[in-house]
C-alpha positions as a Markdown table, in Angstrom:
| # | Residue | x | y | z |
|---|---|---|---|---|
| 1 | Met | 0.0 | 0.0 | 0.0 |
| 2 | Ser | 1.6 | 3.2 | -1.2 |
| 3 | Gly | -0.6 | 5.5 | 0.9 |
| 4 | Glu | -1.8 | 5.9 | 4.4 |
| 5 | Tyr | -5.3 | 4.7 | 3.4 |
| 6 | Cys | -6.8 | 2.4 | 0.9 |
| 7 | Glu | -10.2 | 1.3 | -0.6 |
| 8 | Tyr | -11.3 | -1.9 | -2.1 |
| 9 | Lys | -12.5 | -2.4 | -5.7 |
| 10 | Glu | -14.3 | -5.7 | -6.4 |
| 11 | Ile | -13.1 | -7.6 | -9.5 |
| 12 | Gly | -14.8 | -10.9 | -10.0 |
| 13 | Glu | -14.3 | -13.0 | -6.9 |
| 14 | Tyr | -11.7 | -10.8 | -5.2 |
| 15 | Cys | -11.0 | -7.2 | -4.4 |
| 16 | Glu | -7.9 | -5.1 | -4.7 |
| 17 | Cys | -6.9 | -2.3 | -2.3 |
| 18 | Lys | -6.3 | 1.2 | -3.6 |
| 19 | Asp | -5.4 | 4.5 | -1.9 |
| 20 | Ser | -8.2 | 6.7 | -0.6 |
| 21 | Gly | -8.2 | 9.8 | 1.6 |
| 22 | Glu | -11.2 | 8.9 | 3.7 |
| 23 | Tyr | -11.0 | 5.3 | 4.9 |
| 24 | Cys | -9.3 | 1.9 | 4.5 |
| 25 | Glu | -11.0 | -1.2 | 3.3 |
| 26 | Cys | -9.4 | -4.4 | 2.2 |
| 27 | Arg | -11.0 | -7.7 | 1.1 |
| 28 | Leu | -9.6 | -11.1 | 0.2 |
| 29 | Arg | -11.5 | -13.7 | -1.8 |
| 30 | Gly | -12.7 | -17.1 | -0.6 |
| 31 | Glu | -12.5 | -17.8 | 3.1 |
| 32 | Tyr | -10.3 | -14.9 | 4.0 |
| 33 | Cys | -10.9 | -11.7 | 6.0 |
| 34 | Glu | -12.6 | -8.5 | 4.9 |
| 35 | Tyr | -11.3 | -5.5 | 6.7 |
| 36 | Lys | -12.6 | -1.9 | 6.8 |
| 37 | Glu | -11.6 | 1.0 | 9.0 |
| 38 | Ser | -12.4 | 4.7 | 9.2 |
| 39 | Asp | -12.8 | 7.3 | 11.8 |
| 40 | Glu | -16.2 | 6.1 | 12.9 |
| 41 | Tyr | -16.4 | 2.5 | 11.6 |
| 42 | Phe | -14.6 | -0.8 | 11.9 |
| 43 | Glu | -15.5 | -4.0 | 10.3 |
| 44 | Cys | -13.9 | -7.4 | 10.1 |
| 45 | Arg | -15.7 | -10.2 | 8.3 |
| 46 | Met | -14.9 | -13.8 | 7.7 |
| 47 | Ser | -16.8 | -15.9 | 5.2 |
| 48 | Gly | -18.1 | -19.4 | 5.6 |
| 49 | Glu | -18.3 | -20.6 | 9.2 |
| 50 | Tyr | -16.3 | -17.8 | 10.7 |
| 51 | Cys | -17.2 | -14.7 | 12.7 |
| 52 | Glu | -18.4 | -11.4 | 11.4 |
| 53 | Tyr | -17.6 | -8.4 | 13.6 |
| 54 | Lys | -18.8 | -4.8 | 13.3 |
| 55 | Glu | -18.1 | -1.9 | 15.6 |
| 56 | Ser | -18.8 | 1.8 | 15.6 |
| 57 | Asp | -19.4 | 4.5 | 18.2 |
| 58 | Glu | -22.8 | 3.1 | 19.2 |
| 59 | Tyr | -23.1 | -0.3 | 17.6 |
| 60 | Cys | -21.5 | -3.7 | 17.9 |
| 61 | Glu | -22.6 | -6.8 | 16.0 |
| 62 | Cys | -21.3 | -10.3 | 15.8 |
| 63 | Arg | -22.9 | -13.0 | 13.6 |
| 64 | Met | -22.1 | -16.5 | 12.6 |
| 65 | Ser | -23.2 | -17.7 | 9.1 |
| 66 | Gly | -25.6 | -20.6 | 8.9 |
| 67 | Asp | -26.9 | -22.2 | 12.1 |
| 68 | Tyr | -24.5 | -20.8 | 14.6 |
| 69 | Tyr | -24.4 | -18.1 | 17.4 |
| 70 | Glu | -25.8 | -14.7 | 16.6 |
| 71 | Cys | -25.2 | -11.8 | 18.9 |
| 72 | Lys | -26.4 | -8.2 | 18.6 |
| 73 | Glu | -25.7 | -5.3 | 20.9 |
| 74 | Ser | -26.7 | -1.7 | 20.9 |
| 75 | Asp | -23.9 | -0.5 | 23.1 |
| 76 | Glu | -20.1 | -0.5 | 22.8 |
| 77 | Tyr | -19.3 | -3.2 | 25.4 |
| 78 | Cys | -19.8 | -6.3 | 23.4 |
| 79 | Glu | -16.9 | -8.7 | 22.9 |
| 80 | Cys | -17.1 | -11.6 | 20.4 |
| 81 | Arg | -14.5 | -14.3 | 20.4 |
| 82 | Met | -14.0 | -17.5 | 18.3 |
| 83 | Ser | -14.0 | -20.9 | 19.9 |
| 84 | Gly | -13.7 | -23.8 | 17.6 |
| 85 | Glu | -16.2 | -23.5 | 14.9 |
| 86 | Tyr | -18.6 | -21.3 | 16.7 |
| 87 | Cys | -18.7 | -17.9 | 18.2 |
| 88 | Glu | -18.6 | -17.2 | 22.0 |
| 89 | Cys | -20.2 | -13.9 | 22.8 |
| 90 | Lys | -19.2 | -12.4 | 26.2 |
| 91 | Glu | -21.3 | -9.5 | 27.4 |
| 92 | Ser | -19.9 | -6.7 | 29.5 |
| 93 | Asp | -23.3 | -4.9 | 29.6 |
| 94 | Glu | -26.9 | -5.8 | 29.7 |
| 95 | Tyr | -27.6 | -4.7 | 26.2 |
| 96 | Cys | -25.9 | -7.7 | 24.6 |
| 97 | Glu | -28.1 | -10.6 | 23.7 |
| 98 | Cys | -27.0 | -13.9 | 22.1 |
| 99 | Val | -29.2 | -16.3 | 20.1 |
| 100 | Val | -28.4 | -20.0 | 19.3 |
| 101 | Ser | -30.3 | -21.2 | 16.3 |
| 102 | Thr | -29.2 | -24.8 | 16.6 |
| 103 | Val | -27.4 | -27.1 | 19.0 |
| 104 | Ile | -23.7 | -27.3 | 18.6 |
| 105 | Ala | -22.2 | -30.6 | 19.4 |
| 106 | Gly | -19.0 | -30.8 | 21.5 |
């Protein structure tokens, strides 16, 4: 990356990073991580069975694709961690709620 920031441009199944003056966003194809950052927004997303994490000044969201944990929170105290093939959501405040859509063996 030749500049301080970058932005993604989607081409087919992948994206490339380019310089931008406002925010940084990078995406990799397949099962890799999508990363976005700006002054007010941060997002890291994994495809498939992995965790999707979003955070801003007043919003935090963590989801699992398919039949896995889903956690949503309206405050800034939500922590989401990966454990095996599912997401563990630990709440530091009463605004975080977790939902299990199916039983996870093991």
